[in-house]
N, C-alpha and C positions, 0 to 999 in steps of 0.2 A: 275678657279677664285682662288684666295689665301685668305685663311682666315685671320681675323687682326692679330694673332697669328705669322704667318707665314711672313706677310706682315713687321711687325715690326723688323723680323731679316734680312731684305733687307739693303744694304748699298750700296748707289750713288758713285761711283769714278769719279771724274772729273779730268781733266788734270788743272795742275797749270797755271794760268793766270800773267803774268808779273805785277810787283807792280806797283801801280799806282805813278809817282812822287810826292814827299812831296808839292810841291808846286802847283800842281793842287787839291791835297786833301783839303787842306787849305784855297785856293783861296777865297771861298764862308762862311769862316766861322769869326763869329763875337766875340767881347768879351762882356761878360755880367758884369758890376760892381753893387756890392752889398753893398750900404751905412748904415753906422749907423745913426739910424734917429735922436738921440740926439746931434750930431755934424755937423757942417755946410760943412768942408771940408775934411770929412774922408771917404777913400774910406776902408770899412769892409775886400772886397776880390773882385778880378776881376777873371773868369774862361770863359772859351774859349768854345763856345757854340758847341759842338761836335753832340748832337743829332738831329733826325728829318731828313728830305730831304734837298737835295741840294736846292731846291726852298724857305725852310722854316727850317732855323736853330733855334735851342734855347735849353734849358738845362731843363732836365725833373724836375719838381718841387720836386719830394722827393726828390732827388739827393741835389737839392740845400738847400734844409732844414736840410737835415744831413750834409753835408759840414759846413753850417754857425751855426749849432746847437753843432757842433764839437767845432768850433772857440769861441764860448762863452762859454765854459767849459762843454758840455754834456746838453744844455738845451733843452728841445725837446716842449715845450710849446710856439710857436713861428708861426709869421706869415709874407707874404711880402705885401709892398705897391707899389703902383708906384711913388707916390709922398711921400711926407715927412710924411706927415699928411692925406694922402688919406685914403679912404675905402681899408680895407682887401682884399686882392685878392681871391675871392673862386673860386678855381681853385681845380679841381680833382687832386689827389696824383699823378696821372701820365698824367698831363697835360702837356704842353710843354711851356715854358717862353720864348718869342720870343723877349720881349724888351731888350733894351740896359742898362737899369739901373733899380734898382728894393731898394727899403729900406728894411732893416729885421729888424722885431720888435720882443721883447722878452716880455711875460707878465711881470709885476712890483711884485715884493714878495709882501706879506701881510705886512705890518708895513713899506715899503719904500716909504712912500709920497711924490711925488715931484710934486704936483698941478695936477689938473684935465688934463691941455693943455699940461704940458711939458712931452716930451717923457721920458722914462726912461733910464737912463745912464749906461745901463749894462756892466759888465767887459767885457773885451777880453783877451781870451789866446792869449800872446804875443809869443811863439813861442812852437814848438814843446817840447822841454826838459819841460816846464811848462804845459803840457795838463796829463791829469790823465786819464787812460782808464776808460770808465765806468763801471765796474764791476757791480755795483747795482743798475746803472740807465741807463741800455740798451737803444738807441733807439726805436720808434714804431716798432715792426716787428720782430727788432732780438731777437733771445733766446739762452741764455747763457746755457752751461751746467756747472752742479753742480759739481765742481773741488773735492770737500770736501770729497767725499768718494773713489776719485781714489786714486792709488798707487803712492808712490814718486821714480821717478827713477833716475836713475844715470845719469848724464850729459853725453850725446854720442858724440863722435869725430864728428868732421866737415862732414868727409866722409861720416859717419853713419846717419846724423842730420836729411837726407829727410825721410829716412823707418823710424826712431826710432818714428818722428812726424806720419807719417802714421798708424805704430803699437799703439799709444798711441791713437790718435783721433778716427782713426776708420771710420769717417766720416767727412765733411768739417763743422768747428766748425761755419760758418757763416748761410750756407743754410740747414746742416743737411744731405744733399745727401750723399750717399756713392759710387756711380758710377762714373767712369772716376776720382777718387780721384788723385789729384795731388798736391804737395805742394808747397806752394809760402811765399815768405819774404813778411808780410805787417808791418814789422816794418825794417827800415834800419839798416844795422849792425853798421852804427857809430851812433846809438841810443841805443847799446845793454845796458848800464847804465840806461836808462831809463825803458827799460824793465824791466831790472831784478828789480829795484824799484819798 
């Protein structure tokens, strides 16, 4: 019998199975449309329902809240309804949203009185170039490292960029984990001006 520490060191190696054809992978997926409740014909966002099983596809609620919150300028006080004026969906953040249409609501800021019955006409970020990274207003559950104490590094060459990032960050800046650290582009190179700004 193996101890718990010994069993953690075991790795199961499996032969690689051939990839599933793309048409078969996505044949059971549906699209989920998120609407702005203050406008009659506005599609705020449309996402493919990748989560769940083949028999029950949907979108992870916390992911949908995060994506919609980014689109409306980093607003995290939000909720979904199934109809324009319907009740809040009281789902666990890990719940699967299996419908095809939802309305995304944002809390009306203090002093923005639009009447008690009208939906808040919250602003929407029109393009990636207009979106500001939420340095001082991270989404719920995100923890940002304080960079104020870190040293300023010279800009590395493109060939050394991945190693320079690993050396600088030491751990994943999103999850905080150190194991299996790999670098990834979270921002397209075409948006370098936006990132620098």
